[in-house]
C-alpha positions, 0 to 999 in steps of 0.5 A: 499454467500461470506459475510456469509462465511467470517463472519462464518469463523471470528466467528470460528477463534475468538471462537477457537484461535486454531493452524492455518494450512496454506499450506505445505511450511509454517505453523503458529501456536499461539505460534509463536507469543510468540517468539522473531521473525518470517518471513514466506510465507503463502497461505491465501487461503489455510488457509481459505479452511483449516478452512472452512473444519474443521468448515463446512463452504461453500466456494464461487464458484471456490474458491478451485483453488485460492491461495494468497501468503503472506510475513509476518514478526514479531518482539517481543522485548523490549515491541514493537510488529511489525507485517507486511504483504506484498502481493506476488501474487494471482492466480486464476485457477493455473494461476499467473497473478495478482501481486499487491503491498499491504504493511501493518504493525501494531504495539503494544506497551505501552506508556512511563508511561506504563499506556495505550496500543497503536495499530497503523497501517499503509498501503501503498495505491497506486502510484498517477500520477498527472498533475497540472492544472492552478487552482491547489491548492498545487503546486507540489502536487496532489490536487482535481483541478489537473488531477489525475491517480491512478496507480494499478498494476493488472497483464499483460494480456492485450488481453481484451484491445487490447494492446500488451507489450513485454513478461513480467516476473513479480516477487517478491523478499523477503528480510529476517528478519535480526537483529543486534547482540544486536537485537536493529536493524531489517530489512525486505522487498519486491521488485516487478519487471516488474509491469504492471499497469493500470492508471485510472482517479481519483477524490479526491474531498471530496464531489464526490470521484470517478474514471473511471473504465470503460477504463484505461487512460494508461497502464505503466510498472515499473522496480520495486516497493520495500519496505524496513523497517528498525526498530531501537529500543533505550532503553535509549531514549524509542523510536522505529524508523521505516524507509520505503525506497520506491523505485519507479522503472523507467517506461519502457513502457507506452501506451495511448489510441488514436484510438488505443494504442500509445506505448512509450518506451526507443527508441521512439513511436509507433502506435499499431493497430489490423493489427500491434499489435507490432506497427509502429514507428512514432517518436523518443520521448521516454517514458521519453520525453512523461512524461517530455513534459506532466509535469506528476509527481508521488506521493504516498498515505499512510494512518495511524491510531492509537487507545488507550484503554482509550483515544482519540487520535489527530494529529497535526504538530510540530507547532500545526496545526491539520492535521486530515481531513485537507490539511496541508503541512508537508514537513518541520515538523513532524506529532505527534499523542498524547493521548487526555491528551497530551502524545505523542505516535508516530511521522511521521518525514518528515523534516529529509528526505525532499529529494529524489534521481532521477536516470536519465536513459537517462544520466546514463543507469547504474542508478549509478548516482542520483540527489537530489531533494525536495519531496512535503508532505501534508495531505489530506481530508479524504473523497477524499480517504476514500469515493472512495470505489470502488478505495480502495476495497482492503484497505477498506476490511483491515480496516474492519478487523483491529479491530479483533486484538483488540478482541483477544489482549484487548477486551475491546478496541474492540468497539473503534477500530470497530468505528475507525480502521474499518472506513477509514473516522476515520483515524488519516490522509492521507498523500501524498508524491510527487516527482515533478521532475520525467520524469518516472526515478527511485525514491529512498526515505525513511521517518520515523515513531517514536513511543514512548514506554516503553522498557521492556523484551519481553511479551507474547500475546496468540492467537495474531497470529490468529487475526493478519493473518486475519488482514494482508490478508483478504482484499486480499481475499475479495477484490482482486477478486471483483477488478478483476471482475470490472477492466477486464470488457471491456466497449462498447466504450473506452474513448477518450483522451482530453488535456493533451495527457493523458485524463483528463476526 
């Protein structure tokens, strides 16, 4: 039912390119994408309902009460178009209980010689906690021999798991799209607060990528997860630099299963039972003590791809090492992407900001003093992530819809995009940025991405809007409901912890 519904919906959109009625607070029309910029918050499910009603397409059962809110920004200047979509929240049956960070952007521009068009996309995948094993392959970086936990924020209803946390009020704050007087600098972003996340044991061996979704190893609460974007255009150098500032807020609660939930916070350790759901204090060890003593570290995983109309692309370090489907340390270098004839089209530069700031809450509760540490960045085998289809339901859904951009902008590129952007295993690269000194404290870091373009007057691309809306949002529509059904299913028997204290199996 769902497959036929969304196929019919996308067909209607591609054929009509009509005005897109969203929900009453904000609407989006095709002419918006001919403007220099916009910032809007849209309910995608309202958009789906409107389209289904207009085109006589049946919606899935129960879909009438679903809502998905996305914050969208768009910059269209100097020959560059940057579209961004960040998921604010999903509601089911008018209950706002699902808030998960989903951040994607897509760029379109012409290369320096103006002979070819580039589509470049990037997506934040997840937080990945890790504990290094004696057989670790890469020091201070999560690899397939380490103990890994995928951290996914999925709301805060813990009743099915028998876990108890203080009342939480998860929120999303959007940062307005702003620009300098000369319109060469732009900024925007989103901040998620009080995020409850489940940690699932994860394996990224390319020959057997999978995760254990039957029972979360741990439940955690992050103060915040913030994404801010700063775009700087330099017409004289024909470059545009996008700085992505990540803030992983300090962890305030951590629960793990040990014949009942052990609850760590900033005051100590508490044992929760069915008779005492709030817990009995068993130790003065705080959440930060626990993370430090168990050598738990944190990382983020991102995905990037690009296509050209008439050439293949390849990506390598500044010293010439291939990074596609390889594991290469890139902390002290950049990843450059080229057309097959050698023209550079983008660069992800990690050496300009190799360090991150860590705010020790225990020593400085005001979090006004930070220490500087070295981040560790490397690329990863594609199959370890792209092959983990259950874990990345949302992101796979997003990638499958990216070629729709090409259908409306440059139909000749559609088949190439379908075979590349729609398939995560054909990515330019996955990269992992890890923060080895962690202890659950606040992390601030901002790597950069540079594109090489020909600056020009602002072009117009009729119909771009209808496609981009689907690109930025449909992953949430198709994937999230599937993910929720999987994650909320309670097994007959919970997995028991092994060493380290957080279970490795």
